[in-house]
VOBA-1610 file (N, C-alpha, C; in pm, whole numbers, padded with zeros to 5 digits, always signed):
BEGIN
Met-11537+16008-05520Met-11591+15876-05475Met-11556+15804-05374Asp-11600+15747-05307Asp-11587+15659-05190Asp-11584+15499-05212Lys-11471+15459-05246Lys-11472+15324-05293Lys-11531+15211-05164Pro-11584+15121-05222Pro-11662+15025-05124Pro-11538+14961-05051Phe-11431+14893-05108Phe-11314+14855-05065Phe-11191+14905-05113Ile-11082+14916-05032Ile-10922+14936-05061Ile-10844+14833-05068Phe-10777+14807-05140Phe-10669+14690-05142Phe-10552+14746-05238Gly-10466+14719-05181Gly-10292+14753-05272Gly-10259+14894-05231Ile-10355+14975-05171Ile-10283+15090-05119Ile-10318+15116-04978Pro-10233+15225-04937Pro-10266+15229-04784Pro-10424+15271-04772Val-10498+15222-04668Val-10603+15282-04637Val-10637+15369-04511Glu-10705+15443-04543Glu-10731+15611-04425Glu-10889+15603-04419Asp-10897+15717-04314Asp-11060+15763-04305Asp-11141+15613-04249Ser-11250+15600-04296Ser-11330+15492-04252Ser-11310+15366-04303His-11186+15357-04382His-11147+15234-04438His-11040+15155-04337Phe-11012+15277-04241Phe-10905+15208-04126Phe-10996+15157-04031Ile-10969+15029-03956Ile-11041+14971-03864Ile-10988+14932-03772Gly-11016+14895-03628Gly-10948+14798-03537Gly-10821+14871-03507Arg-10751+14789-03480Arg-10572+14816-03462Arg-10601+14916-03333Glu-10670+14930-03242Glu-10697+15014-03109Glu-10560+15017-03028Glu-10516+14891-03018Glu-10421+14854-02914Glu-10286+14929-02962Glu-10263+14868-03115Glu-10125+14935-03161Glu-10158+15076-03183Ile-10262+15134-03220Ile-10240+15304-03247Ile-10228+15353-03085Asn-10259+15304-02978Asn-10258+15366-02811Asn-10094+15342-02808Arg-10041+15229-02825Arg-09914+15181-02813Arg-09800+15278-02907Leu-09837+15305-03014Leu-09736+15380-03119Leu-09757+15526-03076Ala-09870+15553-03058Ala-09902+15701-03018Ala-09836+15747-02906Thr-09799+15656-02794Thr-09747+15693-02678Thr-09592+15692-02728Asn-09531+15584-02788Asn-09398+15563-02840Asn-09371+15721-02920Phe-09436+15732-02993Phe-09428+15865-03100Phe-09415+15975-02972Lys-09505+16005-02865Lys-09505+16130-02787Lys-09373+16121-02720Tyr-09320+15969-02661Tyr-09227+16012-02539Tyr-09087+15964-02651Gly-09094+15973-02776Gly-08962+15967-02841Gly-08904+15831-02841Val-08965+15708-02809Val-08947+15594-02818Val-08936+15539-02964Asn-08818+15482-03004Asn-08771+15435-03121Asn-08858+15303-03144Thr-08907+15249-03252Thr-09012+15178-03262Thr-08986+15105-03405Val-08969+14958-03391Val-08977+14867-03525Val-09098+14802-03537Leu-09178+14815-03653Leu-09287+14757-03692Leu-09245+14626-03769Ile-09307+14513-03729Ile-09296+14379-03791Ile-09412+14319-03833Ser-09438+14275-03956Ser-09576+14174-03978Ser-09539+14141-04140Pro-09602+14043-04165Pro-09632+13981-04315Pro-09681+14123-04400Arg-09612+14105-04529Arg-09660+14192-04629Arg-09797+14228-04628Arg-09836+14352-04637Arg-09968+14411-04682Arg-10057+14366-04589Trp-09999+14380-04436Trp-10109+14389-04300Trp-10147+14503-04289Gly-10082+14630-04327Gly-10140+14785-04292Gly-10029+14859-04211Lys-09902+14780-04218Lys-09823+14864-04156Lys-09820+15015-04211Thr-09814+15065-04316Thr-09806+15214-04381Thr-09949+15289-04319Ser-10049+15202-04333Ser-10158+15271-04281Ser-10191+15285-04148Leu-10123+15208-04080Leu-10096+15258-03919Leu-10025+15353-03900Val-09896+15359-03943Val-09806+15475-03932Val-09883+15588-03962Asn-09948+15593-04075Asn-09966+15735-04131Asn-10105+15778-04043Lys-10193+15648-04013Lys-10309+15687-03896Lys-10265+15756-03775Val-10143+15723-03723Val-10085+15759-03572Val-10016+15892-03627Thr-09923+15910-03717Thr-09855+16054-03749Thr-09952+16144-03766Gly-10043+16095-03830Gly-10174+16237-03819Gly-10240+16260-03714Met-10238+16173-03621Met-10295+16182-03460Met-10186+16287-03405Thr-10075+16230-03397Thr-09989+16316-03312Thr-09871+16421-03362Ala-09891+16444-03485Ala-09784+16543-03540Ala-09855+16719-03495Ser-09732+16740-03458Ser-09756+16915-03407Ser-09651+16993-03447Lys-09656+17098-03387Lys-09559+17219-03374Lys-09431+17148-03324Glu-09445+17072-03184Glu-09338+17033-03096Glu-09304+16901-03145Leu-09383+16820-03266Leu-09354+16688-03286Leu-09350+16691-03458Leu-09253+16701-03525Leu-09251+16713-03650Leu-09233+16581-03704Val-09290+16551-03815Val-09284+16395-03876Val-09211+16408-03985Val-09152+16333-04022Val-09089+16299-04178Val-09098+16148-04196Lys-09156+16143-04330Lys-09150+16035-04401Lys-09101+15982-04511Met-09031+15845-04534Met-08986+15840-04654Met-08987+15690-04707Asp-08996+15671-04793Asp-08966+15522-04860Asp-08839+15485-04917Ile-08741+15415-04879Ile-08623+15378-04953Ile-08623+15255-05017Phe-08729+15215-05098Phe-08742+15082-05161Phe-08646+15097-05278Ser-08621+15229-05342Ser-08555+15261-05442Ser-08386+15258-05415Cys-08346+15273-05303Cys-08205+15288-05281Cys-08134+15157-05274Arg-08022+15143-05337Arg-07936+15038-05361Arg-07790+15046-05289Asn-07790+15164-05228Asn-07637+15178-05176Asn-07647+15270-05069Glu-07545+15319-04972Glu-07549+15389-04881Glu-07591+15533-04925Tyr-07520+15575-05016Tyr-07534+15715-05068Tyr-07657+15763-05118Asp-07721+15661-05173Asp-07853+15652-05255Asp-07962+15669-05114Phe-07936+15617-05006Phe-07993+15614-04904Phe-07974+15779-04823Tyr-07898+15816-04824Tyr-07828+15954-04784Tyr-07903+16083-04839Asn-07923+16053-04981Asn-07978+16154-05063Asn-08149+16146-05027Val-08202+16036-05039Val-08332+16022-04979Val-08360+16067-04831Phe-08277+16027-04746Phe-08287+16069-04596Phe-08282+16235-04583Ser-08159+16284-04662Ser-08142+16424-04625Ser-08284+16523-04698Glu-08278+16468-04829Glu-08400+16535-04892Glu-08509+16550-04820Ala-08572+16429-04800Ala-08727+16404-04701Ala-08712+16504-04602Ile-08599+16500-04476Ile-08572+16604-04367Ile-08593+16743-04411Leu-08501+16761-04502Leu-08503+16923-04545Leu-08654+16956-04599Lys-08723+16875-04689Lys-08858+16915-04758Lys-08946+16908-04644Gln-08945+16831-04582Gln-09063+16793-04474Gln-09042+16884-04334Thr-08933+16936-04317Thr-08925+17019-04216Thr-08937+17171-04214Ala-08954+17216-04363Ala-08957+17328-04389Ala-09069+17361-04502Ser-09113+17467-04499Ser-09248+17473-04606Ser-09205+17578-04717Lys-09077+17628-04716Lys-09018+17696-04816Lys-08865+17675-04863Val-08839+17685-04959Val-08700+17670-04999Val-08592+17748-04898Glu-08644+17914-04879Glu-08548+17967-04824Glu-08545+17933-04664Glu-08617+17875-04637Glu-08648+17782-04470Glu-08528+17683-04457Trp-08562+17603-04545Trp-08454+17468-04526Trp-08324+17543-04571Lys-08330+17628-04650Lys-08165+17688-04680Lys-08101+17735-04559Asp-08204+17786-04448Asp-08145+17872-04341Asp-08121+17738-04239Leu-08222+17650-04229Leu-08216+17539-04133Leu-08060+17449-04165Ala-08030+17448-04290Ala-07931+17354-04353Ala-07809+17401-04353Lys-07795+17540-04278Lys-07656+17611-04279Lys-07562+17533-04269Gly-07410+17506-04305Gly-07334+17422-04288Gly-07306+17299-04332Phe-07451+17258-04392Phe-07484+17146-04468Phe-07480+17128-04593Ile-07540+17245-04676Ile-07564+17248-04801Ile-07462+17346-04901Glu-07377+17408-04824Glu-07270+17485-04877Glu-07193+17431-04982Arg-07168+17288-04946Arg-07075+17226-05053Arg-07178+17155-05175Leu-07307+17194-05185Leu-07382+17111-05268Leu-07438+17245-05352Ala-07461+17172-05493Ala-07552+17278-05579Ala-07681+17216-05597Pro-07770+17203-05503Pro-07898+17137-05505Pro-07977+17175-05636Lys-08064+17092-05668Lys-08134+17107-05817Lys-08301+17148-05735Ile-08341+17266-05759Ile-08465+17284-05695Ile-08558+17317-05808Ser-08662+17226-05834Ser-08797+17251-05909Ser-08898+17291-05828Ile-08970+17419-05854Ile-09093+17479-05803Ile-09198+17472-05925Ser-09315+17408-05866Ser-09417+17450-05955Ser-09517+17566-05978Thr-09553+17597-06090Thr-09629+17713-06093Thr-09745+17695-05978Asp-09800+17602-05971Asp-09908+17548-05876Asp-09863+17606-05725Pro-09902+17722-05685Pro-09868+17722-05522Pro-09920+17632-05428Leu-09978+17529-05461Leu-10047+17419-05358Leu-09937+17315-05392Ser-09857+17285-05497Ser-09778+17184-05538Ser-09640+17211-05454Glu-09565+17078-05410Glu-09460+17082-05355Glu-09353+17099-05469Tyr-09244+17152-05376Tyr-09119+17157-05474Tyr-09042+17027-05464Ser-08960+16998-05577Ser-08876+16880-05552Ser-08735+16957-05553Leu-08675+16822-05497Leu-08527+16851-05436Leu-08430+16769-05473Ser-08299+16785-05529Ser-08205+16680-05555Ser-08088+16760-05493Leu-08024+16690-05425Leu-07890+16757-05348Leu-07766+16686-05407Gly-07768+16554-05420Gly-07652+16506-05487Gly-07536+16497-05419Ile-07582+16460-05253Ile-07454+16430-05155Ile-07397+16308-05215Thr-07261+16290-05219Thr-07148+16195-05224Thr-07048+16210-05131Ser-07002+16111-05130Ser-06896+16050-05019Ser-06772+16156-05035Lys-06768+16241-05130Lys-06672+16371-05145Lys-06732+16510-05090Thr-06873+16520-05093Thr-06904+16619-05013Thr-06978+16642-04852His-06989+16483-04797His-07011+16478-04673His-06995+16324-04634Thr-06968+16335-04496Thr-06946+16215-04440Thr-07054+16135-04408Pro-07077+16025-04381Pro-07181+15938-04326Pro-07241+16027-04204Lys-07162+16038-04095Lys-07229+16097-03979Lys-07249+16255-03973Glu-07203+16344-04098Glu-07274+16450-04136Glu-07443+16433-04181Val-07425+16341-04240Val-07568+16308-04313Val-07677+16236-04201Leu-07616+16170-04138Leu-07728+16109-04020Leu-07733+16192-03893Gln-07645+16295-03864Gln-07680+16403-03760Gln-07771+16509-03842Leu-07774+16506-03962Leu-07871+16626-03999Leu-08004+16645-03913Pro-08087+16520-03905Pro-08233+16564-03822Pro-08204+16601-03678Glu-08084+16568-03620Glu-08059+16624-03477Glu-08031+16793-03489Thr-07974+16798-03572Thr-07932+16953-03591Thr-08039+17052-03628Ile-08120+16973-03730Ile-08255+17048-03741Ile-08342+17070-03649Ala-08378+16944-03572Ala-08450+16948-03440Ala-08390+17058-03339Gln-08269+17066-03310Gln-08235+17168-03232Gln-08254+17305-03251Arg-08232+17326-03410Arg-08242+17466-03442Arg-08405+17518-03460Lys-08462+17410-03490Lys-08617+17453-03491Lys-08693+17438-03342Gly-08609+17408-03269Gly-08658+17385-03114Gly-08774+17263-03090Cys-08773+17146-03157Cys-08902+17040-03170Cys-08815+16934-03170His-08899+16819-03175His-08866+16699-03164His-08887+16653-03331Leu-08833+16556-03362Leu-08823+16507-03501Leu-08867+16339-03504Leu-08978+16300-03571Leu-08998+16152-03574Leu-08972+16130-03738Ile-08885+16072-03743Ile-08836+15991-03859Ile-08892+15846-03910Cys-09006+15818-03985Cys-09069+15711-04024Cys-09018+15683-04155Ile-08926+15568-04153Ile-08851+15502-04291Ile-08938+15381-04312Asp-08994+15371-04442Asp-09066+15252-04527Asp-08956+15171-04568Glu-08988+15036-04588Glu-08873+14948-04660Glu-08757+14941-04602Phe-08745+14974-04469Phe-08602+14973-04416Phe-08521+14829-04433Gln-08579+14744-04495Gln-08498+14606-04500Gln-08409+14641-04611Gln-08405+14740-04672Gln-08328+14754-04811Gln-08189+14787-04758Val-08183+14863-04631Val-08027+14852-04585Val-07980+14741-04551Gly-08050+14623-04542Gly-07990+14497-04529Gly-07914+14429-04657Glu-07965+14516-04770Glu-07903+14457-04921Glu-07779+14555-04957Phe-07750+14685-04876Phe-07649+14742-04923Phe-07506+14678-04930Pro-07458+14737-05014Pro-07309+14702-05002Pro-07237+14714-04858Asp-07170+14614-04817Asp-07083+14654-04685Asp-07196+14679-04593Ser-07307+14617-04590Ser-07442+14656-04517Ser-07416+14659-04363Leu-07346+14583-04283Leu-07305+14579-04153Leu-07234+14681-04116Thr-07146+14769-04192Thr-07054+14881-04159Thr-07170+14986-04167Val-07253+14986-04294Val-07332+15098-04293Val-07473+15100-04177Gln-07482+14962-04135Gln-07604+14985-04014Gln-07507+15034-03875Lys-07385+14985-03850Lys-07312+15049-03759Lys-07297+15179-03778Arg-07283+15252-03859Arg-07286+15399-03855Arg-07416+15464-03830Met-07504+15408-03897Met-07639+15457-03833Met-07668+15438-03719Arg-07656+15336-03651Arg-07663+15304-03517Arg-07580+15408-03409Ser-07470+15421-03437Ser-07361+15479-03358Ser-07403+15635-03372Val-07477+15664-03452Val-07528+15813-03442Val-07644+15832-03403Trp-07764+15743-03448Trp-07870+15755-03407Trp-07930+15760-03262Gln-07828+15653-03204Gln-07858+15613-03081Gln-07811+15733-02966His-07753+15823-03022His-07717+15915-02904His-07778+16060-02958Gln-07912+16062-03014Gln-07969+16173-03070Gln-08090+16195-02962Asn-08126+16312-02904Asn-08176+16341-02797Asn-08313+16413-02840Asn-08284+16449-02953Asn-08420+16517-03023Asn-08486+16473-03115Val-08459+16312-03159Val-08495+16269-03274Val-08545+16104-03220Ser-08660+16062-03304Ser-08669+15919-03267Ser-08714+15861-03404Tyr-08694+15749-03427Tyr-08723+15662-03520Tyr-08826+15585-03537Cys-08897+15546-03664Cys-08999+15447-03658Cys-08967+15365-03790Leu-08930+15244-03783Leu-08878+15183-03915Leu-08990+15034-03931Tyr-08989+15040-04052Tyr-09076+14935-04101Tyr-09042+14878-04250Gly-09084+14770-04273Gly-09070+14737-04428Gly-09147+14588-04458Ser-09146+14569-04592Ser-09259+14470-04641Ser-09184+14319-04632Lys-09061+14323-04615Lys-08989+14167-04639Lys-08951+14147-04451Met-09052+14065-04409Met-09045+14025-04281Met-08940+13936-04221His-08869+13889-04296His-08774+13795-04276His-08656+13868-04265Met-08634+13954-04327Met-08511+14066-04348Met-08518+14157-04208Met-08636+14186-04222Met-08659+14273-04111Met-08653+14218-03963Thr-08672+14107-03945Thr-08650+14030-03838Thr-08512+14015-03815Asn-08439+13959-03899Asn-08307+13964-03893Asn-08201+14073-03850Leu-08255+14211-03896Leu-08196+14300-03894Leu-08206+14358-03731Phe-08309+14338-03690Phe-08352+14366-03557Phe-08353+14277-03443Gln-08347+14136-03454Gln-08323+14026-03370Gln-08211+13956-03342Lys-08109+13964-03448Lys-08014+13896-03456Lys-07903+13986-03341Lys-07867+13910-03240Lys-07739+13999-03148Lys-07618+14027-03210Ser-07608+13981-03332Ser-07461+14022-03380Ser-07480+14135-03476Tyr-07620+14177-03499Tyr-07638+14298-03604Tyr-07650+14421-03530Pro-07577+14540-03593Pro-07589+14690-03512Pro-07757+14719-03453Phe-07854+14668-03528Phe-08001+14748-03464Phe-08034+14661-03359Tyr-07971+14555-03322Tyr-08045+14457-03205Tyr-08068+14542-03081Lys-08168+14553-03052Lys-08237+14618-02922Lys-08244+14775-02974Phe-08256+14804-03103Phe-08241+14914-03114Phe-08363+15027-03075Gly-08485+14975-03063Gly-08623+15014-03002Gly-08707+14915-02982Glu-08845+14951-02934Glu-08942+14846-02934Glu-09009+14790-03071Met-09018+14635-03053Met-09059+14593-03161Met-09206+14561-03127Leu-09261+14587-03227Leu-09405+14571-03235Leu-09444+14467-03336Tyr-09499+14370-03299Tyr-09552+14277-03391Tyr-09716+14311-03442Leu-09758+14358-03550Leu-09923+14347-03561Leu-09962+14208-03599Lys-10103+14230-03508Lys-10177+14077-03512Lys-10262+14140-03611Pro-10343+14014-03655Pro-10444+14017-03760Pro-10578+14119-03707Ile-10664+14179-03768Ile-10758+14249-03756Ile-10865+14190-03685Ser-10931+14202-03584Ser-11014+14102-03538Ser-11159+14083-03629Leu-11203+13975-03609Leu-11320+13940-03676Leu-11446+14013-03666Asp-11455+14059-03510Asp-11588+14166-03477Asp-11573+14294-03578Ala-11451+14345-03578Ala-11408+14496-03670Ala-11447+14452-03819Trp-11380+14346-03862Trp-11428+14301-03989Trp-11553+14305-04024Lys-11646+14231-03942Lys-11788+14214-03953Lys-11842+14344-03956Ser-11844+14446-03876Ser-11901+14561-03869Ser-11872+14634-03998Tyr-11736+14652-04041Tyr-11680+14712-04172Tyr-11758+14654-04306Ile-11759+14511-04308Ile-11766+14469-04443Ile-11953+14479-04432Ser-12014+14434-04347Ser-12144+14446-04335Ser-12220+14608-04385Glu-12137+14684-04321Glu-12176+14836-04346Glu-12171+14859-04521Arg-12044+14853-04551Arg-12022+14846-04691Arg-12120+14791-04782Phe-12152+14674-04729Phe-12236+14584-04830Phe-12400+14680-04829Glu-12440+14740-04725Glu-12568+14798-04677Glu-12569+14915-04762Gln-12450+14982-04751Gln-12428+15118-04818Gln-12448+15101-04964Glu-12434+14944-05054Glu-12447+14944-05172Glu-12610+14869-05194Gly-12677+14876-05105Gly-12812+14785-05115Gly-12794+14638-05101Lys-12693+14589-05060Lys-12658+14461-05049Lys-12646+14384-04903His-12670+14230-04893His-12649+14187-04776His-12530+14057-04744Ile-12460+14077-04659Ile-12378+13978-04626Ile-12390+13909-04492Ser-12424+13770-04466Ser-12436+13741-04321Ser-12289+13779-04253Gly-12287+13735-04111Gly-12178+13720-04029Gly-12137+13583-04049Glu-12211+13505-04073Glu-12108+13383-04106Glu-12041+13379-04249Leu-12087+13432-04316Leu-12026+13425-04478Leu-11879+13557-04428Ile-11906+13627-04347Ile-11781+13719-04330Ile-11710+13677-04284Gln-11728+13568-04176Gln-11663+13510-04103Gln-11569+13412-04211Arg-11628+13331-04302Arg-11559+13251-04395Arg-11506+13313-04496Leu-11531+13432-04537Leu-11438+13530-04609Leu-11290+13521-04544Cys-11299+13615-04428Cys-11217+13625-04342Cys-11092+13528-04326Glu-11165+13380-04305Glu-11081+13286-04285Glu-11006+13235-04398Thr-11089+13251-04502Thr-11018+13189-04647Thr-10866+13254-04680Val-10893+13396-04631Val-10758+13459-04639Val-10690+13475-04519Glu-10737+13406-04427Glu-10657+13386-04308Glu-10656+13555-04232Tyr-10741+13632-04261Tyr-10724+13778-04204Tyr-10631+13853-04251His-10583+13813-04381His-10474+13898-04438His-10553+14029-04486Ser-10500+14120-04428Ser-10601+14282-04423Ser-10603+14306-04606Ser-10499+14316-04679Ser-10535+14327-04813Ser-10654+14269-04865Tyr-10600+14117-04838Tyr-10680+14026-04922Tyr-10830+14025-04870Val-10855+14059-04734Val-10994+14040-04697Val-11054+14190-04762Gln-10995+14285-04787Gln-11063+14392-04886Gln-11086+14355-05037Gln-10972+14278-05056Gln-11007+14247-05224Gln-11103+14151-05245Leu-11094+14039-05127Leu-11222+13928-05170Leu-11358+14017-05136Ala-11354+14055-05042Ala-11482+14141-05019Ala-11541+14256-05146Tyr-11473+14283-05219Tyr-11473+14349-05329Tyr-11517+14286-05428Cys-11463+14157-05452Cys-11490+14056-05548Cys-11631+14006-05518Thr-11653+13982-05427Thr-11764+13905-05357Thr-11880+14026-05368Leu-11877+14169-05352Leu-11965+14264-05407Leu-11997+14272-05526Leu-11909+14260-05594Leu-11943+14263-05748Leu-12018+14165-05799Met-11988+14047-05726Met-12080+13899-05768Met-12210+13902-05725Thr-12272+13987-05598Thr-12369+14004-05557Thr-12465+14079-05611Lys-12594+14022-05606Lys-12741+14086-05651Lys-12799+14183-05549Lys-12816+14095-05469Lys-12889+14107-05340Lys-12847+14076-05220Glu-12805+13941-05213Glu-12756+13898-05079Glu-12638+13757-05113Val-12526+13776-05058Val-12445+13686-05071Val-12457+13545-05025Thr-12463+13440-05085Thr-12495+13302-05056Thr-12351+13246-05080Glu-12328+13083-05058Glu-12214+13022-05063Glu-12181+13046-05191Glu-12262+12987-05306Glu-12225+13011-05401Glu-12144+13118-05441Val-12184+13235-05430Val-12138+13357-05472Val-11975+13392-05426Leu-11991+13361-05278Leu-11849+13349-05217Leu-11740+13265-05281Ser-11782+13126-05310Ser-11689+13051-05360Ser-11642+13086-05502Ala-11732+13155-05563Ala-11701+13236-05710Ala-11599+13314-05671Ala-11627+13414-05578Ala-11541+13531-05554Ala-11406+13483-05523Ile-11420+13371-05413Ile-11250+13320-05391Ile-11187+13277-05534Glu-11246+13184-05612Glu-11197+13169-05731Glu-11164+13311-05825Asp-11202+13393-05828Asp-11196+13513-05889Asp-11096+13568-05834Leu-11048+13582-05695Leu-10929+13646-05616Leu-10815+13525-05680Ile-10844+13421-05678Ile-10712+13341-05683Ile-10664+13359-05858Ser-10770+13372-05934Ser-10758+13413-06078Ser-10689+13564-06086Gln-10737+13640-06020Gln-10668+13768-06053Gln-10527+13757-05997Asn-10484+13669-05911Asn-10350+13700-05853Asn-10239+13582-05919Ser-10289+13505-06029Ser-10270+13404-06081Ser-10083+13436-06164Ser-10137+13548-06212Ser-10015+13576-06279Ser-09881+13627-06202Ile-09919+13678-06103Ile-09803+13710-06001Ile-09745+13599-05925Phe-09825+13473-05910Phe-09781+13371-05853Phe-09704+13294-05965Ile-09743+13296-06087Ile-09669+13234-06211Ile-09529+13320-06192Glu-09511+13410-06215Glu-09389+13501-06191Glu-09298+13452-06124Gln-09351+13447-05972Gln-09290+13414-05849Gln-09226+13252-05852Thr-09332+13161-05931Thr-09267+13014-05917Thr-09218+12987-06044Gln-09219+13030-06151Gln-09195+12971-06283Gln-09034+12945-06308Ser-08968+13003-06204Ser-08812+12972-06211Ser-08762+12854-06101Leu-08853+12822-06037Leu-08839+12721-05894Leu-08764+12583-05974Thr-08696+12562-05907Thr-08664+12406-05948Thr-08723+12296-05874Ser-08723+12183-05940Ser-08832+12056-05886Ser-08790+12041-05728Tyr-08695+12050-05681Tyr-08667+12019-05549Tyr-08736+12133-05479Gln-08753+12266-05524Gln-08795+12388-05443Gln-08953+12359-05472Leu-09007+12315-05548Leu-09148+12280-05572Leu-09194+12161-05485Asn-09107+12056-05451Asn-09109+11944-05391Asn-09111+12003-05222Phe-09042+12115-05207Phe-09023+12151-05085Phe-09156+12244-05031Leu-09212+12289-05139Leu-09373+12357-05102Leu-09449+12256-05116Arg-09434+12168-05179Arg-09547+12080-05189Arg-09564+11973-05041Ala-09450+11972-04982Ala-09418+11924-04852Ala-09513+12000-04747Ile-09493+12139-04755Ile-09544+12205-04648Ile-09703+12235-04705Leu-09744+12201-04802Leu-09924+12194-04820Leu-09957+12057-04817Tyr-09859+11969-04750Tyr-09899+11857-04687Tyr-09902+11852-04531Gly-09877+11974-04495Gly-09868+11977-04334Gly-09730+11953-04288Val-09594+11946-04365Val-09480+11960-04305Val-09428+12067-04298Asn-09388+12095-04169Asn-09353+12265-04091Asn-09216+12219-04049Asn-09191+12092-04013Asn-09046+12091-03927Asn-08986+11957-03985Gly-08853+11919-03945Gly-08799+11791-03979Gly-08790+11767-04123Phe-08763+11874-04201Phe-08749+11863-04359Phe-08611+11769-04368Asn-08523+11756-04252Asn-08410+11684-04272Asn-08422+11553-04258Glu-08525+11487-04205Glu-08548+11360-04185Glu-08545+11285-04294Lys-08528+11174-04279Lys-08488+11071-04390Lys-08627+11025-04460Glu-08721+11006-04354Glu-08856+10975-04409Glu-08929+11089-04488Val-08881+11227-04450Val-08972+11318-04508Val-08890+11375-04674Arg-08746+11371-04644Arg-08650+11406-04763Arg-08714+11292-04886Glu-08727+11159-04863Glu-08733+11057-04966Glu-08908+11072-04984Ser-09024+11082-04906Ser-09146+11101-04945Ser-09162+11232-05038Phe-09075+11335-05014Phe-09098+11435-05117Phe-08991+11475-05199Asp-08888+11375-05197Asp-08759+11392-05302Asp-08688+11532-05303Leu-08626+11550-05174Leu-08592+11669-05151Leu-08418+11662-05131Gly-08396+11531-05157Gly-08243+11538-05205Gly-08180+11522-05060Val-08023+11567-05021Val-07957+11545-04927Val-08004+11623-04826Pro-07923+11604-04692Pro-07987+11722-04600Pro-07916+11829-04628Ser-07797+11848-04676Ser-07734+12002-04701Ser-07829+12053-04823Asn-07933+11990-04923Asn-07982+12058-04995Asn-08099+12090-04938Val-08134+12061-04816Val-08253+12084-04784Val-08227+12229-04732Asp-08129+12270-04661Asp-08118+12385-04566Asp-08076+12460-04683Arg-08039+12440-04797Arg-08028+12558-04942Arg-08174+12590-04953Leu-08258+12452-04976Leu-08389+12508-05030Leu-08466+12599-04945Lys-08456+12568-04820Lys-08523+12637-04721Lys-08479+12810-04736Lys-08328+12814-04743Lys-08308+12958-04750Lys-08341+13007-04879Ser-08348+12945-04977Ser-08365+13019-05127Ser-08523+13074-05119Leu-08592+12979-05072Leu-08723+12990-05073Leu-08790+13109-04947Val-08701+13137-04866Val-08719+13243-04783Val-08689+13374-04841Asp-08578+13377-04926Asp-08512+13465-05002Asp-08592+13526-05093Lys-08667+13412-05131Lys-08773+13462-05248Lys-08906+13493-05186Glu-08931+13490-05060Glu-09077+13548-04943Glu-09173+13449-05024Leu-09112+13338-05046Leu-09216+13226-05080Leu-09269+13136-04930Ile-09180+13161-04844Ile-09219+13077-04738Ile-09136+13191-04619Glu-09200+13149-04516Glu-09150+13216-04370Glu-09147+13148-04244Tyr-09066+13166-04169Tyr-09036+13125-04043Tyr-09157+13157-03935Thr-09224+13103-03875Thr-09337+13108-03794Thr-09301+13003-03684Glu-09420+13027-03565Glu-09421+12934-03447Glu-09393+12808-03498Lys-09459+12749-03587Lys-09524+12604-03640Lys-09363+12590-03697Gly-09305+12665-03749Gly-09177+12638-03831Gly-09134+12689-03961Val-09175+12631-04084Val-09192+12715-04203Val-09308+12714-04256Glu-09385+12797-04291Glu-09486+12785-04370Glu-09507+12906-04495Ile-09618+12861-04591Ile-09605+12965-04715Ile-09677+13086-04673Gly-09651+13211-04658Gly-09682+13315-04599Gly-09834+13373-04645Asp-09809+13395-04772Asp-09917+13440-04859Asp-10050+13315-04864Pro-10165+13354-04813Pro-10273+13271-04778Pro-10318+13226-04935Val-10349+13329-05044Val-10371+13307-05147Val-10266+13239-05232Leu-10162+13254-05219Leu-10036+13149-05310Leu-10058+13022-05264Arg-10105+13026-05125Arg-10131+12869-05100Arg-10243+12786-05163Leu-10365+12865-05177Leu-10486+12801-05243Leu-10430+12770-05372Trp-10349+12874-05419Trp-10314+12864-05592Trp-10214+12751-05590Leu-10131+12740-05511Leu-10056+12616-05528Leu-10111+12487-05502Lys-10191+12494-05440Lys-10277+12380-05397Lys-10352+12330-05549Arg-10398+12412-05621Arg-10436+12388-05745Arg-10334+12350-05865Val-10259+12388-05818Val-10106+12357-05909Val-10017+12258-05928Leu-09986+12233-05774Leu-09899+12142-05739Leu-09980+11979-05712Phe-10114+11972-05712Phe-10195+11838-05687Phe-10291+11811-05809
//
């Protein structure tokens, strides 16, 4: 069954719209082996974009390996996920990857589980530790396999910001960079859901991954693309929504891809035949209500000072928090306290740095906070 709108998971096929410029640039980078870093706010469609472009560009000459390292908590967690994904996704049979990995797996007793379903993938657990392999051996594995297969490997790593949370993270990053930058048959696409951490990893001159590859910043999907898509989806359900209300719908959630899909779905469910202002307003309230439990969990442990800082942003303050007038108007405490507040709220992903200064990045969280804090 084709869902009318999709949110919370990667989109594909007819649900993937717009992004022509990003698709072309990413496909070109993949073709020529250019390392790429994707940065955007959470749930703007990075994973969907990577899936779309890798589906277009993968071939016998360009093998794609995709992995999610969100569960990794240390260096060797990463090495196991990294090597297991590479071995599984570059060989269709156990015998094949065993041959490809000669010189690498002899020190291991890998656990392999093969389903009785011939269409099902096998599972693989290598059990790599510091006693079995050095970091360089693991990080060099994709280059070794690419040379043996006579192809180029594209390694796509989602939630890459986790590397910044590893113990002795800078040392781990230096090890990665020192090996990866010399590989001729492997390129990397790195992306993650925590924008400020990804930005730190790749934009700070003192960090190992500074200028590792081309930085691509995703922009919002255009209004024209949304109008065509949303209108068509409503028509398929025998309903109608005007271009003006589609624009209001998109502007309400600031063109945030996942929220546009979710709000469009809420609106569709509340519509009998044609969307009215009243229906859209009710759908917006429904969207806020659906997400309120998440927002409560995110904010229930905040201090009064932290809530005051958020209140200041809602009043339109984006800079100058250390100024006496701002601190006294919103009860932010002494200047040193302001710096701590800002850092803590960025770490909690409740605010983010923008061209304006600092803002509440989640548009629906912002709507909810206006109801809670005023």
